[in-house]
C-alpha positions as semicolon CSV with decimal commas, in nm:
position;residue;x (nm);y (nm);z (nm)
1;X;-0,005;-0,020;0,009
2;X;0,181;0,330;-0,103
3;X;0,141;0,659;0,130
4;X;-0,156;0,808;-0,079
5;X;-0,362;0,471;0,024
6;X;-0,219;0,498;0,360
7;X;-0,360;0,827;0,373
8;X;-0,700;0,781;0,195
9;X;-0,673;1,107;0,026
10;X;-0,684;1,312;0,315
11;X;-0,444;1,552;0,511
12;X;-0,174;1,446;0,688
13;X;-0,055;1,600;1,026
14;X;0,267;1,643;0,828
15;X;0,080;1,879;0,537
16;X;-0,118;2,110;0,783
17;X;0,080;2,376;0,805
18;X;0,100;2,403;0,428
19;X;-0,249;2,404;0,395
20;X;-0,334;2,648;0,730
21;X;-0,077;2,907;0,553
22;X;-0,197;2,869;0,197
23;X;-0,591;2,721;0,207
24;X;-0,617;2,630;-0,181
25;X;-0,286;2,413;-0,178
26;X;-0,451;2,124;-0,054
27;X;-0,663;2,092;-0,359
28;X;-0,438;2,244;-0,566
29;X;-0,207;2,000;-0,455
30;X;-0,404;1,644;-0,449
31;X;-0,444;1,744;-0,837
32;X;-0,066;1,703;-0,908
33;X;0,099;1,368;-0,954
34;X;0,365;1,264;-0,699
35;X;0,729;1,362;-0,831
36;X;1,044;1,191;-0,796
37;X;1,151;1,291;-0,426
38;X;1,515;1,454;-0,397
39;X;1,768;1,376;-0,276
40;X;1,723;1,547;0,058
41;X;1,423;1,353;0,058
42;X;1,568;1,032;0,004
43;X;1,813;1,096;0,344
44;X;1,549;1,174;0,546
45;X;1,340;0,837;0,458
46;X;1,679;0,689;0,525
47;X;1,745;0,786;0,844
48;X;1,400;0,771;0,976
49;X;1,429;0,402;0,869
50;X;1,757;0,373;1,100
51;X;1,582;0,478;1,413
52;X;1,284;0,294;1,339
53;X;1,435;-0,039;1,371
54;X;1,750;0,057;1,553
55;X;2,042;0,068;1,333
56;X;2,304;0,309;1,230
57;X;2,415;0,417;0,894
58;X;2,773;0,370;0,750
59;X;2,808;0,758;0,709
60;X;2,988;0,896;1,013
61;X;2,774;1,203;0,941
62;X;2,472;1,065;0,920
63;X;2,507;0,806;1,254
64;X;2,596;1,083;1,460
65;X;2,310;1,232;1,373
66;X;2,088;0,971;1,430
67;X;2,308;0,904;1,773
68;X;2,212;1,215;1,910
69;X;1,841;1,162;1,807
70;X;1,891;0,858;1,997
71;X;2,032;1,045;2,315
72;X;1,803;1,362;2,300
73;X;1,460;1,159;2,322
74;X;1,542;0,927;2,576
75;X;1,699;1,251;2,803
76;X;1,342;1,430;2,746
77;X;1,128;1,087;2,841
78;X;1,379;1,077;3,145
79;X;1,288;1,467;3,248
80;X;0,913;1,487;3,136
81;X;0,751;1,142;3,207
82;X;1,056;0,999;3,434
83;X;1,080;0,688;3,228
84;X;1,217;0,580;2,888
85;X;0,895;0,329;2,764
86;X;0,854;0,322;2,441
87;X;0,457;0,350;2,298
88;X;0,518;0,263;1,966
89;X;0,732;0,438;1,687
90;X;0,574;0,490;1,316
91;X;0,242;0,412;1,381
92;X;-0,009;0,589;1,160
93;X;-0,319;0,740;1,373
94;X;-0,686;0,921;1,274
95;X;-0,908;1,173;1,496
96;X;-1,203;1,079;1,615
97;X;-1,392;1,225;1,332
98;X;-1,145;1,017;1,030
99;X;-1,111;1,378;0,909
100;X;-0,683;1,346;0,916
101;X;-0,443;1,153;1,006
102;X;-0,072;1,098;1,126
103;X;0,242;0,924;1,274
104;X;0,453;1,048;1,503
105;X;0,822;0,919;1,472
106;X;0,869;0,814;1,829
107;X;0,600;0,805;2,123
108;X;0,683;0,747;2,495
109;X;0,483;0,769;2,778
110;X;0,367;0,720;3,152
111;X;0,080;0,589;3,305
112;X;-0,061;0,951;3,235
113;X;0,109;1,154;2,989
114;X;0,288;1,060;2,645
115;X;0,611;1,272;2,463
116;X;0,554;1,279;2,061
117;X;0,902;1,320;1,864
118;X;0,895;1,389;1,530
119;X;1,257;1,423;1,336
120;X;1,371;1,663;1,053
121;X;1,674;1,613;0,859
122;X;1,685;1,925;0,648
123;X;1,910;2,194;0,672
124;X;1,655;2,442;0,734
125;X;1,450;2,517;1,036
126;X;1,092;2,433;1,078
127;X;0,840;2,631;1,260
128;X;0,922;2,618;1,565
129;X;0,740;2,426;1,842
130;X;0,509;2,699;1,978
131;X;0,346;2,735;1,621
132;X;0,425;2,407;1,433
133;X;0,068;2,279;1,335
134;X;0,178;1,899;1,280
135;X;0,267;1,857;1,689
136;X;-0,064;2,035;1,726
137;X;-0,242;1,777;1,529
138;X;-0,001;1,460;1,669
139;X;-0,138;1,595;1,976
140;X;-0,497;1,610;1,904
141;X;-0,460;1,267;1,761
142;X;-0,233;1,093;2,109
143;X;-0,573;1,228;2,298
144;X;-0,824;1,107;2,056
145;X;-0,666;0,727;2,051
146;X;-0,536;0,709;2,402
147;X;-0,813;0,787;2,679
148;X;-0,538;0,760;2,960
149;X;-0,324;1,060;2,845
150;X;-0,391;1,432;3,018
151;X;-0,089;1,541;2,914
152;X;0,094;1,510;2,628
153;X;0,445;1,681;2,548
154;X;0,545;1,777;2,181
155;X;0,856;1,863;2,007
156;X;1,064;1,835;1,721
157;X;1,438;1,727;1,689
158;X;1,682;1,862;1,381
159;X;2,005;1,744;1,427
160;X;2,104;1,953;1,096
161;X;1,972;2,251;1,251
162;X;2,027;2,256;1,653
163;X;2,203;2,035;1,874
164;X;2,087;2,180;2,146
165;X;1,789;2,052;2,393
166;X;1,438;2,160;2,161
167;X;1,163;2,374;2,248
168;X;0,892;2,108;2,427
169;X;0,519;2,217;2,423
170;X;0,300;2,099;2,695
171;X;-0,064;2,026;2,584
172;X;-0,384;1,906;2,823
173;X;-0,676;1,718;2,784
174;X;-0,908;2,047;2,844
175;X;-0,730;2,226;2,560
176;X;-0,800;1,941;2,284
177;X;-1,187;2,086;2,217
178;X;-1,049;2,426;2,138
179;X;-0,752;2,285;1,916
180;X;-1,006;2,063;1,758
181;X;-1,252;2,302;1,642
182;X;-0,955;2,569;1,497
183;X;-0,839;2,243;1,297
184;X;-1,147;2,147;1,165
185;X;-1,228;2,504;1,077
186;X;-0,884;2,502;0,886
187;X;-1,008;2,178;0,714
188;X;-1,321;2,321;0,641
189;X;-1,132;2,614;0,481
190;X;-0,935;2,413;0,250
191;X;-1,178;2,155;0,149
192;X;-1,373;2,458;-0,053
193;X;-1,331;2,452;-0,423
194;X;-1,169;2,802;-0,488
195;X;-1,009;2,859;-0,162
196;X;-0,786;3,132;-0,169
197;X;-0,371;3,079;-0,248
198;X;-0,138;3,247;0,016
199;X;0,178;3,213;-0,175
200;X;0,478;3,209;0,061
201;X;0,845;3,147;0,166
202;X;0,745;2,827;0,368
203;X;0,432;2,711;0,199
204;X;0,580;2,728;-0,164
205;X;0,889;2,547;-0,064
206;X;0,774;2,175;-0,104
207;X;0,455;2,234;-0,316
208;X;0,385;2,020;-0,637
209;X;0,122;2,273;-0,726
210;X;0,367;2,541;-0,744
211;X;0,402;2,536;-1,104
212;X;0,063;2,577;-1,228
213;X;-0,050;2,834;-0,932
214;X;-0,193;3,111;-1,066
215;X;-0,112;3,320;-0,738
216;X;0,227;3,238;-0,760
217;X;0,214;3,303;-1,113
218;X;0,064;3,644;-1,047
219;X;0,387;3,752;-0,777
220;X;0,653;3,624;-1,055
221;X;0,477;3,875;-1,287
222;X;0,491;4,098;-1,033
223;X;0,884;4,060;-0,964
224;X;0,945;4,054;-1,346
225;X;0,772;4,418;-1,378
226;X;1,013;4,579;-1,114
227;X;1,149;4,905;-1,259
228;X;1,473;4,820;-1,061
229;X;1,675;5,121;-1,215
230;X;1,463;5,308;-0,911
231;X;1,566;5,084;-0,644
232;X;1,718;5,385;-0,441
233;X;1,331;5,560;-0,427
234;X;1,208;5,257;-0,300
235;X;1,096;5,237;0,127
236;X;1,242;4,997;0,285
237;X;0,921;4,782;0,328
238;X;0,929;4,800;-0,070
239;X;1,265;4,673;-0,097
240;X;1,168;4,386;0,100
241;X;0,850;4,297;-0,055
242;X;1,050;4,266;-0,376
243;X;1,283;4,016;-0,227
244;X;1,014;3,792;-0,112
245;X;0,808;3,820;-0,466
246;X;1,199;3,745;-0,591
247;X;1,244;3,411;-0,356
248;X;0,861;3,317;-0,487
249;X;0,959;3,371;-0,860
250;X;1,263;3,160;-0,860
251;X;1,077;2,869;-0,709
252;X;0,795;2,933;-0,962
253;X;1,067;2,894;-1,227
254;X;1,231;2,613;-1,110
255;X;0,892;2,411;-1,079
256;X;0,840;2,473;-1,448
257;X;1,180;2,382;-1,556
258;X;1,086;2,035;-1,361
259;X;0,794;2,014;-1,527
260;X;0,952;2,068;-1,901
261;X;1,238;1,828;-1,793
262;X;1,032;1,592;-1,717
263;X;0,831;1,613;-2,034
264;X;1,118;1,621;-2,256
265;X;1,252;1,317;-2,085
266;X;0,879;1,091;-2,170
267;X;0,914;1,208;-2,535
268;X;0,695;1,487;-2,564
269;X;0,791;1,730;-2,843
270;X;0,794;2,062;-2,688
271;X;0,816;2,354;-2,963
272;X;1,175;2,442;-3,007
273;X;1,312;2,259;-2,689
274;X;1,492;1,918;-2,672
275;X;1,672;1,768;-2,395
276;X;2,083;1,808;-2,460
277;X;2,276;1,514;-2,357
278;X;2,481;1,532;-2,056
279;X;2,816;1,608;-2,060
280;X;3,126;1,353;-2,034
281;X;3,402;1,415;-1,729
282;X;3,680;1,169;-1,601
283;X;3,734;1,129;-1,256
284;X;4,019;0,892;-1,141
285;X;3,881;0,685;-0,854
286;X;4,131;0,460;-0,774
287;X;4,437;0,709;-0,731
288;X;4,691;0,439;-0,634
289;X;4,652;0,240;-0,926
290;X;4,687;0,562;-1,121
291;X;4,981;0,678;-1,017
292;X;5,140;0,321;-1,074
293;X;5,017;0,319;-1,394
294;X;5,182;0,650;-1,481
295;X;5,496;0,593;-1,262
296;X;5,566;0,278;-1,492
297;X;5,515;0,417;-1,823
298;X;5,674;0,750;-1,795
299;X;5,867;0,744;-1,417
300;X;5,626;1,013;-1,246
301;X;5,732;1,020;-0,904
302;X;5,509;1,021;-0,635
303;X;5,583;1,397;-0,552
304;X;5,457;1,502;-0,932
305;X;5,188;1,290;-0,889
306;X;5,057;1,490;-0,574
307;X;5,102;1,799;-0,735
308;X;4,812;1,697;-1,005
309;X;4,553;1,598;-0,694
310;X;4,339;1,748;-0,444
311;X;4,221;1,667;-0,090
312;X;3,833;1,604;-0,097
313;X;3,804;1,753;0,244
314;X;3,494;1,560;0,304
315;X;3,595;1,198;0,213
316;X;3,902;1,274;0,423
317;X;3,721;1,400;0,752
318;X;3,526;1,041;0,768
319;X;3,837;0,883;0,725
320;X;3,997;1,059;1,037
321;X;3,691;1,041;1,186
322;X;3,698;0,645;1,169
323;X;4,045;0,625;1,306
324;X;4,018;0,855;1,540
325;X;3,700;0,713;1,680
326;X;3,882;0,350;1,674
327;X;4,182;0,472;1,879
328;X;3,894;0,664;2,136
329;X;3,922;0,528;2,517
330;X;3,654;0,325;2,601
331;X;3,349;0,529;2,727
332;X;3,508;0,862;2,545
333;X;3,246;0,968;2,272
334;X;3,462;1,092;1,960
335;X;3,231;1,351;1,767
336;X;3,233;1,432;1,386
337;X;3,270;1,775;1,499
338;X;3,579;1,715;1,731
339;X;3,757;1,527;1,465
340;X;3,685;1,793;1,176
341;X;3,842;2,046;1,414
342;X;4,143;1,805;1,539
343;X;4,235;1,792;1,144
344;X;4,198;2,114;1,015
345;X;4,432;2,223;1,340
346;X;4,727;1,941;1,209
347;X;4,680;2,072;0,853
348;X;4,624;2,470;0,895
349;X;4,998;2,492;0,758
350;X;4,905;2,292;0,437
351;X;4,560;2,413;0,358
352;X;4,398;2,718;0,326
353;X;4,031;2,839;0,447
354;X;3,831;3,016;0,180
355;X;3,516;3,217;0,260
356;X;3,243;3,205;0,033
357;X;2,973;3,487;-0,022
358;X;2,712;3,523;0,288
359;X;2,375;3,427;0,178
360;X;2,039;3,625;0,282
361;X;1,912;3,469;0,560
362;X;1,546;3,541;0,662
363;X;1,575;3,644;0,996
C-alpha cells in the first residue's frame, strides 16, 4: 500500500502547516501527481528508517545525527515522564472524526502522559514547536486514541539545525476541544473549491502545485515588472516585498523547469526545445592505481603526482573520524565535529580557509 492509500486521500499532520498558510494548496496539490523524491527527501527517509529499526548508517555524519536523536529522545523522556518506555514508532493514527491522520516518529509514555517526537533532517529550521501545526495535530491524535493521557508533550528534533535541547510544548486534555475546533475550521476552509491561494516562502517550498499556481504566477509577474533602476527611491518595506516576490519567482521557475525536463524525458515534443545530452567527465577513482600506471609508463614521481591532486576534505574528514573513533578510550565519545576540528588544526599549514559570499537569511 502506498502513502496515498494509507492517508486515504485526506490531509496528514505533516502537511497541515502548508494547508493553514495557503488553504487553496490542499486541493491544488491533490490534482498534481507525485514527482520523484529529492536527494534530501531520500536521505530523510533513510535516516527515519534507521531510527525506526535501531540501526546506524554507514556514513559517519549521518550516524552521529541518528545517535544524537536517540540520545536526546531518551533524555527528554526521562526528564518529562520519568521513564524511557516506548509506546510505538511510526504508527499512523486517525482523529475521532476520521478527517486527518498522522504518525509521530516516536512516542514515549507513562501512565498518564505521553511525549511525541518528530525528526526533521533538513538543514533549514522548520516552524518552532510553539507554532508548529504538525505537533498540534499529533497531540490531538494521541488524545483521541489514548484516553489515559491527560498531558502530551511534543517536540521536533533537527540534528542538522541545532544540537541544543529542543523547545517542548505541553498540552492538557482540557485544551483539546479548542484545538480540535481550530483545526477542523482550517480543514473546512481548505476543502472549499476556490479556497484562497497565499504564496509564501514556507508554503511554496515543497508544494507540488507551484508550477501551476495562478497566485504564484501573479507574484512572478510582479517581480518581473519591477523597475530596478529606481531601487534607491523605494522604501525599505518595498525592497523587502520585492525580495520575497523574487524568491517565490525563483521557486516558480524551478518548478516549471522540472516539469519541462520531465516532459522531454518522457518524449513529449515541446516546440523549440530538446534535452541535450549530459557532458562526460572523467574522474580518477583509484589514485593508487593511477599513480602506479603513470609511474611505470612515464616515471612520474610521487611528488609530481601529488601536485596534480586535490584532497576531498569531506572524504578525508570521514577517514580521520573513523581512525580517531577507533583510537578513543572506552567510554569516550568521539564526535565528527571534534574530528573535523582536530584535522584542520593538524593540517593548518598545509591548507587554506576560503570563504564564500554570505547568503541572505530571513531572520
